[in-house]
N, C-alpha and C positions, 0 to 999 in steps of 0.2 A: 546171648541166649542160645543154649544148645538147640540143635535142630529139632529134637523131639522132647526137649525138657521144658519145664514150666518157665514162665517169665521170672520165677523166683526159684531157681534150682536149689536142690538140697544135697549137696555133697556127693557121696558115693552112689546114693540111690539114683540121682540124676545122671551120673556117669554111666551106670549100668543101663538105664533107660536109653541113653543116647546111643550106646553101642547096639542095642537091640533095634532101636528105631532106624539107625543107619543101615543095618543089614536088611531090614524090611524095605527101606526106601530103595536100596539098590535092586532088590528083587522086583519091586513094583515097576521101576523104570525099565528093567530088562523085559518084563512082560508087556508093558505098554509099547516098547520099541518093536517087539516081535509081533504085535497085533496085526499089522497090515499083511503079514504073511500067513496068518492063521484064520482071520475072521472075514466074513462076508461084508460087502459094501454097506448094507443097511446097519449092521452091527457096528461097523467102524464109525458111521455117522453118529450113532447114539453115544459111542465112547468119546468122540470128539466134542460133542455138546457137554458131556460130563467134565471133560478137561477144562472147557471154557468156564463152566460154573465153578470149578475149583479155583481157577485163577481169579475170577471175580470175587470169590469169598476171601481169598488171601489179600486182595487189594482193599476190600472193605474192612478187614480186620486190622489193617495197618492204622486205620482211623479209629475204629470202635474198640478193638481189643488192646492195642498197644498205647494209643494216645488217650483212650478213655472218652472219645467223642462219638456218641452213638448217632449215626445218620439214618433218618427214616426215608431219605430220598436219593439214595446212592445210584439208583437205576438211571438217573439223569445223565451221569458221566459215562455210564455204560452205553446208553443210547446215543449220546453225542459222538462217542468214539465209533459206533457202528455207522452213523450217517456220514462222518468224515471219511471213513474207509470207502463207502459206496461212492461218494462224490469223487474221491481220488481214482477209483476204478473207472468211473464215467469219463474223467479227464484223460486218463490213460487211453481209453478206448477211442476217444476223439482225437488223440494225438497232441493234446494240449500239454500234457505232463508226461515225463518219463520217470516211472517208478515201477520197478519190477514187482510182480505179485507177492513174492516173499517178503517185501518191505512195505506192503500196504498197511500193516498194523502200526507203522510209525506215524501215519496220518492220524489214526485213532489215538495214539499216545499223545501227540501234540495237541489235538483238540480236547481230549479229556483233561490233560494237565492245565491248559489255559482256562477251561471252564471251571476246573477245581479251584484255580487261583482267584478267578473273578468272583464266583459265587461264595467261595470260602472266605473271601475278604469280609463279606457281610455276615455270613453265618457265624464266624468265629468271634464276632463282637459280643456274643452271648455264650453262656456255658450251660451245661446241664440240659434240662428239658426244653429250655428256650432255644438252644442250639438245634436240638432235634426237630423242633417245630419249624424253624426256619428252613432247614434242609428239606423237610416234607413240603413246605409251601413252594419252594423253588421247583421241585420235581412236579408238583401238581400244576404249577403255572406253565411249565414247558409242555406238559401233557395236554393242557387246554389250548395252548397256542399252536402246537405243532400241526394239527389238521388244517389250520387256516393259513399256514405259511407254505404255500404250494411250492415255491421255488427252492426252499431249504429242505423241507421234510417230505415233499411229494404229496401232501394232502393225506386223505384217508387211504389211498392205495400205496403210499410209500414210494421208495426209489429202488430201482434194480439195475444191475449191470452184469457184465460177464468177467470171469477171471481170464487174464491173458497168459499165454504160455511164456515160460522163461527157461532158456537153455534146454535141458533135457526133460524138463517138467512141463507138461501141458495143463496140469491142474483140471483136467477133465475127468479124472478118476478119483474115487473117494480115497484111495491110498495116498495120493499126492496131497490132498487137502488135509487128511488126518495127520500126515507127517509134518506139514506146516504148523498145524495147531499144536502138536506135541512139542516141536522145537521151540516155538514161542512161549508155550506154557512153562517149559523147563527153564528157559532163559530168564523169563520174568520172575519165576519163583527164586532162581538163583540170585537175581539182582535184589529182590526184596529181602532175601536172607542176608546178603551182604549189607543192606541198609540197616537191618537190626543189629549187626555187629559193629557198625560205625559209631562214632561219638554222637552224631546227630540222632542215631537210632536210640541211644541211651537217653538223650534229651527228650525224645518222643515219649519214652516210658515215664520220665520225670513229669511230663505234663499230666499224666494220669495219676501219678502217686501224690504229688504235692505241687500243684500249679502255682500256689501263692508264694512259694519260696524261690521260684526262678528269677523274678526281678531282683531279688537280693544278690543273686549270683551273676547279675549283669546281662541276663537274657531278655529279649523282647518277646513276651509271651504271644502277643497277637501275630507278629511276623512268623514266629515258629509254628503256630497253628495253621497259618495260611500255607506255609511250605509243606507241612504234613498233609494238609487237605489236597494240595496240588499233586503231590506224589501219589496219593491214593487215587485221585481222579485220573492220573496218567495211566496207571496200570489197569484201572477199570476201563479206560478207553481202549487199551490193548485188547482186553477180553471182548469188549463190544465189537471191535474191528475184526477179530477172529470169527465172531458169529456172523458178521456181515459177509466176510469172504467165504465162509462155509455155505451160507444161504444164498449168496449173490444178491442180497436185498436187505433193506431195512425199513421198518414200519414204525409209526409213532406209538404203537402199543408198547414198545420197549420202555416208554416213559411211565407206564401205568404203575399204580401203587403195588400191585401184586409182584412185580419184579423187585421192587425195593424190599418188600416184606419177606420175599423168598430168600434173599441173601442174608437177611438178619436171622431168619430161622435156621438156615443151613449152617451159618457160622457158629451159632451157639449150640446146635446139635453136635457139630464136630468138636467144638471146644475152643473158645477164644483165648485161653491162656497158653496154648501151645502154638508154635509157629505153623505146623502142618495140620493142626486140628481143623481150622475152617476149610482147608482144601479137602480133607477127608469127608467132612460133612457135605460140602458142595458136590463132590464127586458121587458119593453114595446116594444122596437124595435126588440128584439129577437122574441117575440110573433108576432109582425107585419110581420117580415120576413117569419116565418113559415106559417102564415095564408095567406098572400097576394101572396106569391110565388106559391101557389097552384092554384091561380085564374088568374094570369097574368104573362107574361114573363118580364113585365116592372116594376117589384117591386123595383128594384134598383133605377130606375128613380124616383119613388115616395119617396123612402127613401132620396134621394138627395134633392128633393123638400121640404120635411118636414124639413130637416136641414136648408135649406135656409130660409124658413118661420120663423122657431124658432129663427134663428140668427137675422132676421130683426125685428120681433115683440116681441120676448122675449129673448134677448141676454144672460140673466142670466140662461136660461133653464126653462123647463116647471114646475119643482118643485118650483123654486122661483116665477115664474109667478102665480102659484096656491096660494101660500102663500100671495102674494101681493093682490090677489083678495079676499082672506079671510079677510085681514085687511080692504080692501075697503068696503066690505059688512058690516062688523062690525061697520065701521065708518059712512057710508052713507046710509045703509039700502037698501030700494027697488030701489033707483036710481042706485046704483052700481050693484045690482042684475039684473035690467033691461038692463043695458049696457052690462053686461056679456052675457046675453041671446042673445042679438043682435049681439055681437061679435062672439059668437059660431055659430049663424045662418049664419053670413057672411062667416065664414070659411067653413061651410057645403055646402053652395050654390057654392062657388068658387071651392071647392074640387070636387063636382059633375060635374061641367062644365069642369074642367081641366082633370079629369079622362076620361070623355066621349070623349073629343078631343084626348087625348093621345092614348086611346084604338082604336079609329077609325083610327088614323094615323099609329099606330103600325101594325094593320092588313092590312091596305091599301098598305103599303110599304113592307110587308113581301113577301119573294120569292114565297112561296106556293100560296098566293093569286094572285100575279102577273102572275104566271104560269097558274092558273086556268082561269084568265081573258083572257090570250093570247090563251088558248086552246079552250074556249067556246065562247069568244066574249061577254060575259055577266058579269056584275059587281054584284056578289052575295051580299046579305044582310049580314051585320056584326052584330053579337050578342053582345050587351053590356047591362048590367043591366037586363038580361033576356028579352030583347026586340030586335027585328030585325030593323036595321037601313040601309036604302038604301044609298050608297055613292053618287048616282046620284040625290038624292032628296035634294032640297035646305033646307027643314025643318031639315034634319039631321045635317047640319052645322050651322043652325040658333039656334038650341037648346043650344049648349054650350055657344054661344054668349049671349043668353037670361039669362042663369044661372049666368054667370059672371057679366052681367049687373045688375041682381037682387042683387047679392052680393055687387056690388058697391053702389047700392041704399040704401041697409040696412046699409052699412058702413057710408054713408053720414048721415043717420038718427041718428046714434049713437052720432054724434056731438051735437045733441040737449040735450043729457044727459051728462052734463059736469062733469063727475066723472071718474077719472083715478085711477088705482091701485097704 
């Protein structure tokens, strides 16, 4: 499977995409490697969390995208890897274990892989929606038990420890932690890529394409599924361990359903049919969450809207959508470029109108705002886009309608340029 090509590459088009993707990948790696010298510690922390989300999405997609087994509880192996890493850090701090900080993620890998093999044994006895329900049940079971297992998960407060220095690295600065996360993310992504190129990687795709034919070829389907599940759990454990090392702690909330649903959403937003598609989705949506959550309480609503729009307009993910437009521009030139600009303008206008409407309604129906109106009898102005909007003014509610109407008009005009990716 080419690095940026579909799981079903199509000749020369896939080759061209692969070259473009390889060049873009090199550029991204160079930028990420230069980040410690250019960015502040707070920004590096956010970037490190985005890399962890990208690795988690890649590990999840090995199971969901390549093997065709959709897990609704994959946060369980992410969390188990995180707790294993913290326990390893505690053991190192007490002198019970010798394991340098750069190798702490190995503890998460071991724990995630073992948990994936054990729970995968039971989950893979069923296929389809039944498999998904079993994985969800396992994650919810662990989420329920974790607060009560004080010795293992630290109860409701979780477990914390400190990163130990190693050689010239004291891991007290964000640059050192970010570098560790980047190296492990690139190493794990490389190993996952090598896995997809191996014979067993091809067998993983065969599970998705036609599981019933594998026994006729002499393969044990159940054992194959368990191994794929274990490998996915292993790399999920690495991602969880990196988060634990970064935060110097782990809490049972890592088991909760929102963690599992988040990786599902980001994987399909990025594109499950491309190797790096889930990583792109995980990275971008993690950055989106960190940035937008500081601006509005409705950021989860916007994340859901993004998912809906992507599924409706680009069901193969934004990575595949981008490559399709590269092909269209190379084939049709300025007409395709013009249509792309108009399509992006449509999205921008619709997004502005929708955000304005959502923020107005969110503030208007908030308890604090309602209490102030009841106390003073006055409807205060609502600040959106650094501008005050009066809820009692018709122009306030007319503006989102005009923006959405302008988006619809631009969308209609794109039909004049009959070029599709």
